[in-house]
DRENDO-1510 file (C-alpha; in Angstrom, 1 decimal, always signed):
<recs>
REC; n; res; u; v; w
REC; 1; MET; +0.0; +0.0; +0.0 .
REC; 2; GLY; +1.3; +3.4; -0.9 .
REC; 3; GLU; +1.5; +6.6; +1.1 .
REC; 4; VAL; -0.1; +10.0; +0.6 .
REC; 5; TYR; +2.0; +13.1; +1.3 .
REC; 6; PHE; +0.1; +16.4; +1.8 .
REC; 7; TYR; +2.1; +19.5; +1.1 .
REC; 8; HIS; +0.7; +22.7; +2.7 .
REC; 9; LEU; +2.1; +25.5; +0.5 .
REC; 10; THR; +2.5; +28.8; +2.4 .
REC; 11; ARG; +5.9; +30.1; +1.3 .
REC; 12; SER; +6.8; +28.2; -1.9 .
REC; 13; THR; +5.0; +28.4; -5.2 .
REC; 14; LEU; +3.2; +25.4; -6.6 .
REC; 15; GLU; +5.5; +25.5; -9.7 .
REC; 16; GLY; +8.7; +25.5; -7.6 .
REC; 17; THR; +7.5; +22.8; -5.2 .
REC; 18; LEU; +6.3; +20.6; -8.0 .
REC; 19; ARG; +9.6; +20.9; -9.9 .
REC; 20; VAL; +11.6; +19.8; -6.8 .
REC; 21; LEU; +9.2; +16.8; -6.2 .
REC; 22; LEU; +9.2; +15.7; -9.8 .
REC; 23; GLU; +13.0; +15.8; -9.9 .
REC; 24; LYS; +13.1; +13.5; -6.9 .
REC; 25; CYS; +10.5; +11.2; -8.4 .
REC; 26; LEU; +12.4; +10.9; -11.7 .
REC; 27; ALA; +15.6; +10.2; -9.8 .
REC; 28; ARG; +14.0; +7.0; -8.3 .
REC; 29; PRO; +13.1; +6.4; -11.3 .
REC; 30; TRP; +9.3; +6.7; -11.0 .
REC; 31; ARG; +6.8; +7.6; -13.6 .
REC; 32; VAL; +4.5; +10.4; -12.5 .
REC; 33; ALA; +1.0; +11.7; -13.3 .
REC; 34; VAL; +0.2; +15.3; -12.4 .
REC; 35; ARG; -3.6; +15.6; -12.1 .
REC; 36; GLY; -5.2; +19.0; -12.2 .
REC; 37; ARG; -8.8; +20.1; -12.5 .
REC; 38; THR; -8.4; +22.7; -15.3 .
REC; 39; ASP; -6.5; +22.9; -18.5 .
REC; 40; ALA; -5.5; +26.4; -17.7 .
REC; 41; ALA; -3.6; +25.3; -14.6 .
REC; 42; LEU; -1.9; +22.4; -16.5 .
REC; 43; GLU; -0.9; +24.8; -19.3 .
REC; 44; ARG; +0.8; +27.0; -16.7 .
REC; 45; LEU; +2.6; +24.0; -15.2 .
REC; 46; ASP; +3.5; +22.8; -18.7 .
REC; 47; GLU; +5.2; +26.1; -19.5 .
REC; 48; GLN; +7.1; +26.1; -16.2 .
REC; 49; LEU; +8.4; +22.6; -16.8 .
REC; 50; TRP; +9.6; +23.6; -20.3 .
REC; 51; LEU; +10.9; +27.0; -19.5 .
REC; 52; GLY; +11.8; +26.9; -15.8 .
REC; 53; GLU; +15.2; +26.0; -14.3 .
REC; 54; GLY; +16.0; +23.3; -16.8 .
REC; 55; PHE; +13.7; +21.0; -18.8 .
REC; 56; LEU; +11.9; +18.2; -17.1 .
REC; 57; PRO; +10.7; +15.5; -19.5 .
REC; 58; HIS; +6.9; +15.5; -19.6 .
REC; 59; GLY; +3.9; +15.7; -21.8 .
REC; 60; ARG; +0.3; +16.9; -21.8 .
REC; 61; ALA; -2.4; +14.3; -22.0 .
REC; 62; GLY; -4.0; +13.9; -25.4 .
REC; 63; GLY; -0.9; +13.3; -27.4 .
REC; 64; PRO; +0.1; +10.2; -29.3 .
REC; 65; HIS; +2.9; +9.3; -26.8 .
REC; 66; ASP; +1.0; +9.7; -23.5 .
REC; 67; ALA; +1.8; +6.1; -22.3 .
REC; 68; ASP; +5.5; +6.8; -22.8 .
REC; 69; GLN; +5.7; +10.0; -20.8 .
REC; 70; PRO; +7.8; +9.9; -17.6 .
REC; 71; VAL; +5.6; +12.8; -16.3 .
REC; 72; LEU; +2.1; +13.2; -17.7 .
REC; 73; LEU; +0.0; +16.3; -17.0 .
REC; 74; THR; -3.7; +15.3; -17.1 .
REC; 75; THR; -7.2; +16.1; -15.9 .
REC; 76; GLY; -8.2; +12.5; -16.1 .
REC; 77; MET; -7.0; +9.0; -15.5 .
REC; 78; PRO; -3.3; +8.7; -16.3 .
REC; 79; VAL; -2.2; +6.3; -19.0 .
REC; 80; ASN; +1.5; +6.4; -18.4 .
REC; 81; ALA; +1.4; +3.7; -15.7 .
REC; 82; PRO; +2.6; +6.0; -12.9 .
REC; 83; ASP; +4.2; +5.0; -9.7 .
REC; 84; CYS; +3.2; +8.4; -8.2 .
REC; 85; LEU; +0.2; +10.7; -8.7 .
REC; 86; VAL; +0.5; +14.4; -7.8 .
REC; 87; SER; -2.8; +16.2; -7.2 .
REC; 88; VAL; -3.0; +19.9; -7.8 .
REC; 89; GLU; -6.0; +22.3; -7.7 .
REC; 90; GLY; -7.8; +19.9; -5.4 .
REC; 91; ALA; -8.0; +17.2; -8.1 .
REC; 92; GLU; -9.7; +14.0; -6.8 .
REC; 93; VAL; -7.7; +11.1; -5.6 .
REC; 94; ALA; -9.6; +7.8; -5.2 .
REC; 95; VAL; -8.8; +5.6; -2.3 .
REC; 96; GLU; -8.1; +2.7; -4.7 .
REC; 97; GLU; -5.5; +4.8; -6.6 .
REC; 98; ALA; -3.7; +5.8; -3.3 .
REC; 99; ALA; -3.6; +2.2; -2.2 .
REC; 100; ARG; -2.1; +0.8; -5.4 .
REC; 101; LEU; +0.5; +3.6; -6.2 .
REC; 102; ALA; +3.9; +3.9; -4.5 .
REC; 103; ARG; +3.0; +7.5; -3.5 .
REC; 104; VAL; +0.4; +10.2; -3.9 .
REC; 105; MET; +1.3; +13.8; -3.3 .
REC; 106; ILE; -1.4; +16.4; -2.7 .
REC; 107; LEU; -0.2; +20.0; -3.1 .
REC; 108; PHE; -2.5; +22.7; -1.8 .
REC; 109; ASP; -2.4; +26.5; -1.3 .
REC; 110; GLY; -2.5; +27.4; +2.4 .
REC; 111; HIS; -3.7; +30.9; +1.6 .
REC; 112; ASP; -6.9; +29.6; -0.1 .
REC; 113; PRO; -9.7; +28.5; +2.3 .
REC; 114; GLY; -11.3; +26.4; -0.4 .
REC; 115; ALA; -8.1; +24.5; -1.1 .
REC; 116; MET; -7.6; +24.0; +2.6 .
REC; 117; GLU; -11.1; +22.5; +3.1 .
REC; 118; THR; -10.6; +20.3; +0.0 .
REC; 119; ALA; -7.3; +19.0; +1.4 .
REC; 120; ARG; -8.9; +18.4; +4.8 .
REC; 121; ALA; -11.7; +16.4; +3.2 .
REC; 122; GLN; -9.1; +14.4; +1.2 .
REC; 123; TRP; -7.1; +13.7; +4.4 .
REC; 124; ARG; -10.3; +12.4; +6.2 .
REC; 125; THR; -11.3; +10.2; +3.2 .
REC; 126; LEU; -7.9; +8.7; +2.7 .
REC; 127; THR; -6.9; +8.2; +6.3 .
REC; 128; GLY; -10.4; +6.9; +7.1 .
REC; 129; ALA; -9.7; +4.2; +4.5 .
REC; 130; LYS; -6.5; +3.4; +6.3 .
REC; 131; VAL; -4.2; +4.8; +3.7 .
REC; 132; PRO; -1.0; +5.9; +5.4 .
REC; 133; ALA; -0.6; +9.7; +5.2 .
REC; 134; LYS; +1.9; +12.4; +6.1 .
REC; 135; TYR; +1.2; +16.1; +6.4 .
REC; 136; TRP; +4.1; +18.4; +5.4 .
REC; 137; SER; +4.3; +22.1; +6.3 .
REC; 138; GLU; +6.7; +24.8; +5.4 .
REC; 139; ALA; +5.5; +27.2; +8.1 .
REC; 140; SER; +8.8; +27.1; +9.9 .
REC; 141; GLY; +10.7; +28.2; +6.8 .
REC; 142; ARG; +11.6; +24.7; +5.7 .
REC; 143; TRP; +9.6; +21.6; +5.0 .
REC; 144; ALA; +8.9; +19.5; +8.1 .
REC; 145; MET; +6.5; +16.6; +8.7 .
REC; 146; GLU; +3.9; +17.8; +11.1 .
REC; 147; ARG; +1.5; +14.9; +11.3 .
REC; 148; GLU; +1.3; +11.2; +10.4 .
REC; 149; SER; -1.5; +8.8; +10.2 .
REC; 150; GLY; -1.6; +5.1; +9.5 .
</recs>
């Protein structure tokens, strides 16, 4: 059974945090799916992964090589056989997905009350189903695990 890591963003940007986490995943080497709720958010992340601090190999869902992508940006079910799923924008994560993947990461904006409530609901659902979870916060100025369940 995999683990779910919740990342409460209060100092870092989504784009910066995602880049660091994706680099760590690719070094394992894991395949990753990044699931968002809107095409606009995925477009912004796509641009950052192409133009940011060095290219990270990835693709947007809907292309002919989706299954081959080491990182696939999608609003739906990933087809690249990921080891890890990253949820942004409060994208849904099913208990069954969390249980079968090596890791799920849920990144949420600590300055957005709606995002906070969505993350809390995801925590309750996943930990209620006995999926091991860790809550990471950067409130102290660096990332630290603040809570663990399971």
